C-alpha positions in Angstrom: -60.5 -3.7 235.8 -60.7 -5.3 232.3 -61.0 -3.4 229.0 -63.5 -5.6 227.2 -63.4 -6.2 223.5 -66.9 -6.7 222.1 -67.0 -9.6 219.6 -69.4 -9.4 216.7 -69.7 -11.3 214.6 -79.1 -44.1 226.8 -80.5 -43.5 223.4 -79.6 -40.4 221.6 -82.3 -37.8 221.2 -81.2 -37.3 217.7 -77.8 -38.7 217.3 -77.8 -38.4 213.6 -79.6 -35.1 213.3 -77.7 -31.9 212.7 -78.2 -28.8 214.8 -80.7 -26.1 213.9 -78.6 -23.1 212.8 -78.9 -19.3 213.2 -76.1 -16.7 212.7 -73.4 -17.2 215.3 -70.9 -14.9 217.0 -67.2 -15.2 216.3 -64.5 -15.6 219.0 -61.6 -13.1 218.6 -59.7 -13.7 221.8 -57.0 -16.5 221.7 -58.4 -19.9 222.6 -56.4 -21.7 225.3 -58.7 -24.8 225.7 -61.2 -25.8 223.0 -64.3 -27.6 224.3 -66.6 -27.0 221.3 -67.7 -30.2 219.6 -67.1 -30.4 215.8 -70.2 -31.1 213.8 -68.5 -34.2 212.2 -68.0 -35.8 215.6 -69.5 -39.3 216.3 -70.4 -40.5 219.8 -67.8 -43.2 219.5 -65.1 -40.5 219.0 -65.4 -39.6 222.7 -64.0 -43.0 223.7 -60.5 -42.5 222.3 -57.7 -40.1 223.1 -57.0 -39.9 219.3 -60.4 -38.6 218.4 -61.9 -36.9 221.5 -61.3 -33.3 222.6 -62.2 -34.5 226.1 -60.4 -36.9 228.4 -62.0 -40.3 227.5 -61.4 -41.9 230.9 -62.6 -39.2 233.3 -64.9 -38.3 235.1 -67.4 -41.1 234.7 -68.7 -44.5 235.9 -68.1 -47.8 234.1 -70.0 -46.8 230.9 -68.0 -45.2 228.1 -68.7 -41.7 227.0 -70.4 -42.9 223.9 -73.2 -44.3 226.2 -73.3 -41.2 228.4 -73.3 -38.3 225.9 -76.2 -37.4 223.5 -76.4 -35.2 220.5 -79.5 -33.0 220.9 -81.4 -31.7 217.9 -81.5 -28.0 219.0 -80.3 -24.6 217.8 -76.6 -24.0 218.3 -75.4 -21.8 221.2 -74.2 -18.3 220.3 -70.5 -19.1 219.9 -71.1 -22.2 217.7 -71.5 -21.9 213.9 -72.2 -24.7 211.5 -68.8 -26.3 212.3 -70.0 -27.2 215.8 -72.8 -28.9 217.6 -74.0 -29.1 221.2 -73.5 -32.1 223.5 -75.7 -33.4 226.3 -74.2 -34.9 229.4 -76.5 -37.5 231.0 -76.6 -39.4 234.3 -78.3 -42.6 235.3 -78.2 -45.1 238.2 -74.8 -46.3 236.7 -73.2 -42.9 237.0 -70.9 -43.8 239.9 -67.3 -42.7 239.7 -64.8 -45.0 241.4 -66.2 -45.6 244.9 -68.2 -42.4 245.3 -71.5 -44.1 245.9 -73.2 -41.0 247.2 -72.8 -39.1 243.9 -74.3 -39.6 240.5 -71.8 -37.9 238.2 -70.4 -37.5 234.7 -68.0 -34.6 234.0 -66.0 -33.7 230.9 -62.4 -32.5 231.1 -60.9 -30.8 228.1 -57.7 -32.5 226.8 -54.7 -30.4 227.6 -56.1 -29.1 230.9 -53.7 -30.8 233.2 -54.1 -30.9 237.0 -50.8 -29.2 237.6 -48.8 -26.9 235.3 -51.8 -26.5 232.9 -52.5 -23.4 230.8 -55.9 -22.9 232.4 -54.6 -22.0 235.9 -52.2 -19.1 235.1 -52.5 -15.5 234.0 -56.0 -14.2 233.2 -58.4 -16.6 231.6 -62.1 -16.5 230.8 -64.1 -19.7 230.8 -67.2 -19.8 228.5 -70.1 -22.2 228.5 -73.8 -22.3 227.5 -76.5 -24.6 228.9 -80.0 -25.6 227.7 -82.6 -27.8 229.3 -83.9 -31.1 228.0 -87.5 -31.6 229.0 -87.2 -35.3 228.5 -84.3 -35.5 231.0 -85.1 -33.0 233.7 -82.9 -32.4 236.7 -84.4 -33.2 240.1 -84.0 -29.8 241.8 -84.6 -31.2 245.3 -81.0 -32.3 245.0 -77.8 -30.1 244.8 -76.0 -30.2 241.5 -72.5 -29.0 240.4 -72.5 -28.4 236.7 -69.3 -26.4 235.9 -66.4 -25.9 238.3 -62.6 -25.5 238.6 -61.4 -28.1 241.0 -58.1 -27.5 242.9 -55.2 -29.9 242.2 -55.4 -31.3 245.7 -59.2 -32.2 245.2 -60.0 -30.4 248.5 -62.1 -27.6 247.0 -62.9 -25.5 244.0 -62.0 -22.0 242.9 -65.6 -21.5 241.8 -68.8 -23.5 241.3 -71.6 -23.2 238.8 -74.5 -25.0 240.5 -78.3 -25.5 240.5 -80.9 -27.2 242.7 -81.2 -27.3 246.4 -77.7 -26.4 247.9 -77.3 -28.3 251.1 -77.4 -26.1 254.2 -78.5 -23.0 252.2 -81.8 -21.3 251.5 -81.1 -20.3 247.9 -83.9 -20.8 245.4 -83.6 -24.3 243.9 -84.7 -23.3 240.4 -81.8 -21.0 239.7 -78.3 -21.3 238.4 -75.8 -20.1 241.0 -72.1 -19.0 240.9 -70.3 -19.6 244.2 -66.8 -18.5 245.0 -63.8 -20.3 246.6 -65.5 -20.0 250.0 -68.8 -21.4 248.6 -70.4 -18.0 249.0 -73.1 -17.1 246.5 -71.9 -14.2 244.3 -74.7 -14.3 241.6 -77.8 -16.3 240.5 -80.4 -16.3 237.7 -83.6 -18.3 237.2 -83.3 -21.5 235.0 -85.0 -20.9 231.6 -86.8 -24.0 230.4 -86.3 -23.4 226.7 -83.6 -20.8 225.9 -79.8 -21.1 225.8 -78.3 -19.4 228.9 -74.7 -18.2 228.3 -72.1 -17.8 231.1 -68.5 -16.7 231.4 -66.2 -16.4 234.4 -63.0 -14.4 234.2 -60.3 -15.7 236.6 -57.3 -13.6 237.3 -54.8 -16.0 238.8 -52.2 -13.3 239.4 -54.5 -10.8 241.2 -56.9 -13.4 242.7 -60.2 -12.1 241.3 -63.3 -13.4 239.7 -66.0 -11.7 237.5 -69.2 -13.2 236.1 -70.8 -12.5 232.7 -74.3 -13.7 231.5 -76.7 -13.5 228.6 -79.7 -15.4 227.3 -80.3 -16.7 223.7 -78.3 -14.7 221.2 -77.8 -11.6 223.4 -74.3 -10.3 224.1 -72.8 -11.2 227.4 -72.7 -8.5 230.0 -71.0 -8.3 233.4 -73.3 -9.2 236.2 -70.8 -8.8 239.0 -68.0 -6.5 239.8 -64.5 -7.8 239.8 -64.5 -9.8 243.1 -61.7 -10.9 245.3 -61.3 -14.7 245.1 -58.5 -17.1 246.1 -57.6 -18.7 242.7 -54.6 -20.6 244.0 -54.1 -24.3 243.9 -54.2 -24.9 240.1 -56.4 -27.8 239.1 -58.9 -28.6 236.2 -62.2 -27.4 234.8 -65.1 -29.8 234.6 -68.4 -29.7 232.7 -71.4 -32.0 233.3 -73.5 -33.1 236.2 -72.5 -34.0 239.7 -75.7 -34.8 241.6 -75.4 -34.9 245.4 -77.5 -37.2 247.5 -79.9 -36.1 250.2 -80.3 -37.2 253.8 -76.6 -37.6 254.7 -73.7 -35.6 256.0 -71.3 -37.8 254.0 -72.4 -36.8 250.5 -69.5 -38.6 248.7 -70.2 -42.0 250.1 -73.8 -42.4 251.2 -77.2 -40.8 251.1 -80.4 -41.1 249.1 -80.5 -41.2 245.3 -83.8 -42.2 243.7 -83.9 -45.2 241.3 -84.4 -44.9 237.6 -82.4 -41.7 237.1 -82.5 -40.3 233.6 -81.3 -36.7 233.7 -79.3 -34.5 231.3 -77.8 -31.1 230.8 -77.2 -29.7 227.3 -73.9 -27.9 226.8 -72.5 -25.7 224.0 -69.9 -23.0 223.5 -67.3 -24.4 225.9 -63.9 -22.8 225.6 -61.3 -21.1 227.6 -59.8 -17.9 226.2 -56.8 -15.8 227.1 -57.9 -12.5 228.7 -54.4 -11.2 229.6 -55.0 -8.1 227.4 -58.5 -7.5 228.6 -60.0 -9.5 225.7 -63.3 -11.1 226.5 -65.7 -12.5 223.9 -69.1 -11.0 224.5 
């Protein structure tokens, strides 16, 4: 359906260390929402609207983002040159948003991505992100995690989910990343790599109500891993990047259930951006 244009081209683990660099890939499609972190950014910058590319107030517990985020001393992801660096979202026992006592969560929202009338919920858009694992802050895959998703404006569902761990009520392999559609049906999955960057993109056509998934590992070019799939993309809403860890042992996951004590978990993110794919342009 799309004509694809190939593009060439807490204590901080190492808060003051710069990223390890290899040649990166340029983005040629128009960027609608920019979630790549500038290399000059300090952790304190995430606490203010005037200095953060993300919403400083959401979605987190009582701790400010400067105490939640970590700069990791790792190679940059494939869409980040020396002007950018990766960011790690962490969760702890204090990661309780509002009164959602069942969840442990911290999720970044890009400034400009409004819940209604926003640029990310119209036309044809491709969301990009890359993830890498932190062996010092491993996820507990006996739990279900939401890592990236587009939540409807009414907060009653998501147009798609990027998840890992043990999905409640399903028999999917826990040590995989999974893309689920609007109906929470698995459309594609891949094993978690313990060391490499894993790169993902999801194209959402809000006019034709379709979804398509792209994937690569390391510095390899993205490739389509699904066909163009029917998906109900209505409802507007916002994108979120981070960790939402569900509890076990309950049917009321928002408000109750088991979460172990002493949580210290993280997910490294890079290459976050939303591009305009109205003319079939997708950065691969």
